[in-house]
N, C-alpha and C positions, 0 to 999 in steps of 0.2 A: 808412226814414221810420219817422215815428211814426204813427200810428193816429189820426183825427183825422174832423171834416169840414168838407168845405170846400166850400159849398154853392154853386150854380150852376144857368143853366136850360141846357141844348142841346134843339136842335130835332134831335131821330137820326129819317132816315127808313130803314126797314128797305123792303128788295123782294128779292123774287123772282129769281132766275137758274138757267135751265139750261142748260148750253156743252153746243154737244154739237163733235164729234170729226171734221168731216169727211176725206176723202182726194184734194181737189183743190188745185190749185199756185193760187197768187195769181193774176187774175191781170192780163193787163199792161195796161199803160195806153195808149190807143191813139190812135194820131195826130192830128192833130188839122187836118191838112190835105186835103182828097180830091185822090183822083190816079188823074188818066185813065185808064181801061184802055187798049191798043192794040196792031195786029195789028204793028205796023212794024220794018222790018229789023233787026237787032242794032246797025245804023252808028246808027238813028235815034234823036236822047233821047227818052224821053218827056215828053209836056206835061202838067204840071202844075199847077195852080190854089191857089193860095194863098188863106188868111183874110184877108180886111183884119183889120186891129187897128182897135179901138172904141178909144173914151176910158174909162178906167178911172172906174169909179162906187164912188163913196165909201161904206161903208155902217160907219156906226156898233154897237160892241159893244160892252156891258158887262156885265161880269164881273169878281164878286169872288176872281177865283185871278188874280195876274198869268200865272205859267205859261200858262192857257187861253187868255190874250190875245196874247203871244207866238207860242204854238204857230198862232192862226189867223190873225198875219200872216204868218210863214215858211210857212203852204199855201198864202195869196192869192197866194206867187210863184209856187212852185209852180200853183198853176189858170193863173195868168195863161200860165203860158207853155202849155201844152196847152189851152185854152181862149180864145185872141188874139182874137176878137170877140166876150167880154163880159168882161174883167179887169176887175179889182175892186181896190180898196185898200180895207182894212179901217183903221178909226180905232178906236181900244181903248180904254176909256173902265173905269178901275180904280174901283171902292166896294168900301169893307166889307163883310161876310157881312148884317149889318143892314143898313143905306143902299142896297144896292141893292134889296134887295126892297121896303124902305117906297116908296124913289123911282118903281121902278116902278109896283107896285099905286097909285098915287096919279097915276103920269100917264096910265098906262091911264084910269084913274078921268077924270082931267081931259081926256083924249082930244089932250094934245097934249107931248110934248119925251118920244114914246117912238123908243128906239132901233131900229132895222130887225133886231139880233139883242140875246139877251140870255139868260145862264146864268143859271138856276132852280136853289137846290139843293135837293132833294126833298121837305125840313121842312118847305120853301117851298111844296112845290108843292099843296096844296091850295088857299090863299086864294085862285089865280088860278086856279081849279075854279068857283069858285061862280060864277051866272049867266052872260052871253054870254061865252062865251072869248073874251079876244082875240090870240091865237096865233091863225097861220095851220095849217093843217092840211099836216103833209108826208108823209098814203100816197100823192098822187101823183107823188113827186118818189124814191122809196122802191123803185119798180117793179123795178130798175133791181140791185137788189141784197136787197131783198124776201126770198125764197129763205133767203138767205148769211145773213141774219141771227136770232140769241136772240130768239125770238121772245116769251116773257117779259116780256124788256127792254123790252121795245116797247108791252106792255099796259101796264106802270107810268108812262107818259105818255103812255097816251089817254086818251079818255073816248066814251064813245056811237062807238067805230069810229074817231073820230076821229086821230090821231098828233100830237100838241101839242109835240115838241119832238124832236131826237136826240139818245139818251143817249150817253155817254161810257165808259161799262166795264159788264160782266157784276159786277164787286163780290163777288168769292166771298170767304166771308172764311174768313180760314188763319190757323194758329198758326206765331209767328216765334218760335224759339228759337236762344236764345245760346249756341251747344254749350262756346265757352271756360268759360262758367262753369259749365254741368251739368258737362262733363270733371271740371271741379276738383270738385264735388261729389258726383265718380263715377255721374251719372243716366249714361246714356244714350238721348238722348230717341227712339228710331227705338222702342225697346218699348213706349212710351205711348198703347196705344191706345184706351182708355175713361178714365173718368173718375175710375175707380176707381184706375187707374194712377197717374194725374195728380195724387190728392190722395196717393198713397204716395209719387212724385216730390215733390212738394211739401213731405212730411216729409222725407223724408232733406235733402232740399236747406239746409231751416232747421238739422237737428241736425250738420249737415257745417260749417253757413259761418256760422248764428247770421241770417240775411238772410230775407229775404222771396222765394221762387222769382215769385210771381203776385203782384197784385197786386186789390182791390176797386174795383171804379166808381161815384163817388154821383153823377154828372155824366155824366147822358146815360142812355143805359137798352143799348148792344151784349153786352153778355155776360150779362143779363136774358133779350132777344133768343134769340143764340145758342142758349141751352138750350133756350128756348120752340119754337123752328124746329124744334131736333133732336128734340126729341116732334110735334113737328107741330100744333101751336096758331099760331092767329092770333094777335094783340095787336087786334085789332078785325074785325066779321062782316061778311059782304056790305055790310050799309049803314052801314058804315062807327061801328057804336061796340064803347065797350071789352067786352071780355072778359080781363079782367085778373085774373080771382079761381078760373079752372076748378081743377083737381087739376095739368094741367101747369105751368100756373103758380106755383102753390105745392111741385112741387116743383122746378121750377128757382128762386125766390127761398130755401127751405129749405136746398137745398144749400151757395149763394153764402155763406149765414148760419150753414151747421155749421162753412167752412172762416174763417169772421171768427171765430167762438168759440174755433176751437182754435188759433188765433191762426197761421195758417196764410200769412194774407193781409193785405197793409197798404192801409191809404188813400191813392193813389198823388196824390200834388200836385196840385190842382187839381181832383183826381176824376175824371180821365179821361189815358188815355195820351194822346190827341190835342191837347194843348195845349202850343204853343211854349215856355215856362220852365218848363211843371211835367211834367205827367208825360210829354213827348217828353225833358225832362232827365230823368228819372229812368229811362228804357231807355237813353240815351247811357252814360250814369254808372253802367250795370250795376244798379242798384237791382230792378231784378227780371231775369229771365233769361226770363219767358215772357210775348208780348203776344200775345191775340187779337185780330185785323183783316184789315180786307177785303186786297185785293190790290195797292189802290190806295196801303197806307201805307209801299209800298215803296221811294218816291220820298222818302220822309223818311230812310229810313235811309240812300240813297246819294247824298241832298242836304248831309242835316243832321248825318250819322255816320259817317264817313268809315273815320275809326279802326276800324269792327267788320267791316269789307270783311272778305271770311272767314269772319266766322266765328256767323254768321245763318246758320240753315237755315228756311226755308216749309217747314213741316209740312200733313197733316190735321189738323183738329180734330180732340178726341177725342171718344167718343159714347157714348150710356147704353149700346145693346149692338145686336146687330147690327140691328136694327129702327130705329135711329135713323137720322133723315135727317143727314148730313154735313157741309152749307154753306149757305150764306145771303147771297143776297147783299144786302149792307149799303149807305147811305150813294150818294151818285149827285148827277151834275150833269145837266141835260138842255140842252142849248141850242134857243131857242126861236127863232122871225119873228115881227114883227108883223106882223098882217093887212092892216093899211092900211097900212102902206107903199107907197108911191109905186116899190118897188125892191123887195117882196115875192116878185115872184118870181125875181128868180136872185137874192136872198139866200136862199130855199129849195133852190137848186141848188146852191150855195157848203155852205153848211152840209151836209149830207147827205153832199153826195161828200168835207168834209172830217174828219168820223165816222166815215160807212158807210159807203162804199167798202172796197174790197179797200185800199188807196192808202192813204184816211182812218186805216180803225181800224189799220193797221197803221203810220202815222204819230204815232199815237197810244201804241201799247204802246214803240216804238222812245225817241221823245221822256221822256214824263209814266212810261211805268209800268202803262198803264190793260188788263187784260188785256179783246180783244178780243170784242167786239160783232157782226165779221162774223167766221161760223166758216173762212173762206178763210185765214184772219191763223193761227188758232191751228192747219191744220192742214200749214203751208207751212214744213218743216222747215225752210229758207233762213233767217225767221225764229226759228222757235224754236229752232236752235242756234248763233245767232250768233256766233262767240265775244267778237266785237266789242259784243255789246251789255252796255250797262254797267250792268242787270241782272243779264244770269248770269252778269258778268264778277266783279258784289260778292255773291249768297248765293253758298254750297255747294251748295244742295239750286235744281233746274229749276221753275221754279213751272208754267210747263205740262206738266209729271210731276202735280203736286199737280192741276191743275184736271183732269185727265184721267180720278186715282183718285177722284172725287168729281161727277164729271158725274151719275151717274147716281143719286145719290140728290139733289137740292137743295132746298128748301123754298120760297115764297113767303110774303110778308111780304106786307099790301097797304097801302098808303098813298092815305086816302083821309081828308076833310074833317076829321075830328076827331085825325089822327096828331100834328098840333102841341103840344093841349093835354095829349094821353096823355102824351109827351115832359117836356114841362114838370112837370108833375103830378110824374111820378114822380120827376124830381131833386128838385123842390124839397120834396118832404114823403115819398114813401115810403119814398124809401132810407134814408135819415137816420132816423125811427121807427126799422124791423127795423133797421139794423144798428147805429146808432149808439145808437138809442135801448134797443133791445133787446125792441121791445113786440113780440105775439104776433102773425106774420105772415100767419094765415089771418082774424085781428079787421082788421090792415090793410090787407089785400087789398081784403075786402069794403066798409073805407069807402073805401078808393081807387075800385072798381068802381062804389059808389053818387056819390060825388062826383063823378065823370069824367060820368057818364050825367045827370046834374044842370046838367053844363055843355056836354053836345052837344048838337048837331043836326043 
């Protein structure tokens, strides 16, 4: 890859995740019929009453991820089998990321055309939290599962004590290593524990191959947020105001800038490792040998990079020192229910079951590779060690082992009303001034902070 400046705007959400590992097996699905108890003789068959099947209720669902729509359609069939008295038919509607959020917001403002169910990406979440929230409070519907859910994840989609979405995953950030490339360069990824170790490995890799092991991000803020989080610093304060020029921010930027100046990093095409024709292609082609991304990035490998099966190891992120946080939740999508829908209650019951019940959380893992919000799934060895699971078969390490190793020190990043403009500005201006134009990092961060404060509300 060649160094260069590729500018775009990406609204990236960062959020906390704390994964607690329990010791309880996943609960079995309850039978849908009520069976009358009887003390009759063994030769007398017990009388049973069955629940009459109802007419399916159509629930329109919008998403910007086709796999999410497919998942809900598949789960609706299971729901209908176990809830014959209240069956649903999901009417899936796909929009691209920008169109969905714009159309959903416009429909809410107009008071018509709002779907029963809609996915909202966390980077766009703050725009829907201003004024009177139009989503249904899901708290009454999670009671059965509440004690088993990763609470901080729920906090990220809550406001004033109301839960306005069912999250999809924890989103713990890890490092993906291409072991074939690293081994050819004489590098054992298991010895990389700190960022100093990581830097030494980048030097070894460059000397041995002439290529870059890692990359510099100019589209989004994941790398920056990872380092800030490990240092225990947030990007916004409790009032949603930017906090981008403190000592932790400077240390994070200076570390990336040092690697750029030492020619240990290349600017990845399109500036981000999760763009289809740019960043992901670079990963697939072996232009980089290490990628720092959340666990949901697993399905990029399984779905788009089949030739790398068995060659990718998932490992904990390098850290600064023993006091560092070990991971942070990044990205995410919350599934919401329109509070004015005539079928809001049924939609809420179905959405919560499909995403937060043991069955739903397990389904999200099995089909989409999402690290489970329901801790019963993470403690069920029939799931976490399933030899037929496509994700466990693809990667050379078990992601649940990595989750367990970082769960004691996960950091929280808040998402509030100004999160979007922060990420937009960092992508469009700040990174290029520092990494490309070689301006003084502290000066740029100070000016970034001042500008974003002037734009914030």
